Every structure is written in C-alpha cells, then in structure tokens.
N, C-alpha and C positions, 0 to 999 in steps of 0.2 A: 287466627294464627300465628302462634306468636313464635319468633324467631331469635334465638341470640349467638351473635357473634363474636368471635375473639380473636385478637389477632396479639402475637407475640411483641414486645415493644419496640424490638429493632427491625419488624417488618413496616413501620408505619413511615411513608416517604414524607422526608422534610425538602422543602423547596431550598436549593441551595443560594438562589439568586433572588434578592430581594430590590425593590426598586419604590423610591418613594420620595417627596409626596407625589402621590398620583391621582387628581389632577398637580401639574407642577406649575410654574410659574415661570421663575428664575433660577433654581436649580434641580437636577436631578441627581438626587443620591442611589448610587448603585453600592449595595451590600452583597458580597458573595464568599460564603463559606468554602474553604478549599481542604482538603485532605496535604496536600501536597505545593510545592512552589512550583511557578510554570511561569510563561508567557501568554499572553492572550491581546485579544482586539477587543475593543467596542466600537459598535459603528449603531445609527439612526437611519432609519430609512422611513423616508415618507410614503404615505399611502398609494402614492403614483410610482412607487418603485425607487426613488431616486436615494443616493445614499446623500444625505445633509451632513453626517459627523462620522469620522472615525479619528482613532486611537489605540495607539498599542500602550499595554499597561502590563506590569511587574505584578503575576498572582502569589503571595506567599501562603504559606501553610498556616490556616486560622483563619479569621476574620478578615476581609477586605475591604477598605471604604474609599470609593471614588466620587468625587463631584463633577458634575458637568453643567457648565454655565448653559443656560438655554436660553438665554437672554436673545440670540439671534434668531431663534425659530417662530416661524407662524405658528398661530394657532390652528391645532388639529391633532391628529392621532398619528402615532409614530411607532416602529417597532424598534425597540432596542435589542440589539445580539449581542451578547460575549462568547465568543469562542476561544478556548484554549486547546491545547495541542489533542484533546480525547475527546471534548465536548463543545456543541453548543445551546445556551441557554437563550431563550427569546419571550422577553414581555412587551406588551401593549402600553404605552406612553402617552397621555393626553397632555397636552401644552394648551392653558389657558391666557 
C-alpha cells in the first residue's frame, strides 16, 4: 500500500530552540528564534532535580545567541530550560 502525504509549508514545525554542541565540554551555546521582544530565564537542572545554573536573559525579535560557561559542571546529563512570558522550552544537555 502506497500512501502519499503532503503538508503545506507553513505547517512544518520548526524548533525555535537549539543547543550546541551536545555533548558540550566548556561552553553551551543556546540559540532561540523569537518573533517578539521578551524577557526570559535560562536554568540548568541536574538529573537529581537540583538547579545548578540560573540566568535572566533579554530576548529580542529574531535570532538570539547565548553562551553559557559549562566548565563548572560535573560530567553528566542536564535539562536546560528557557522560559519566557508565554512558553517554556526544554533540551537535554550532556556535559563531557
């Protein structure tokens, strides 16, 4: 059975949050595409649920680049959360 699916171009969901490199060693780069100017907060939480990093950020309309020094983090898996006034984005980050 052959099935063809087509979707309008504007229905494709693009992830506005990118985190790289992943795994990271000394710097975590965060890129967020936003349609509006907003304030936000970035947190890193370890797998035991402890918040190990917190920073407030200004989010501008367009592409936003944020670099986080990760030298202080132990090797392991973390959850990066970026929260603005309307939404919370999450990414898993591995520190080597």
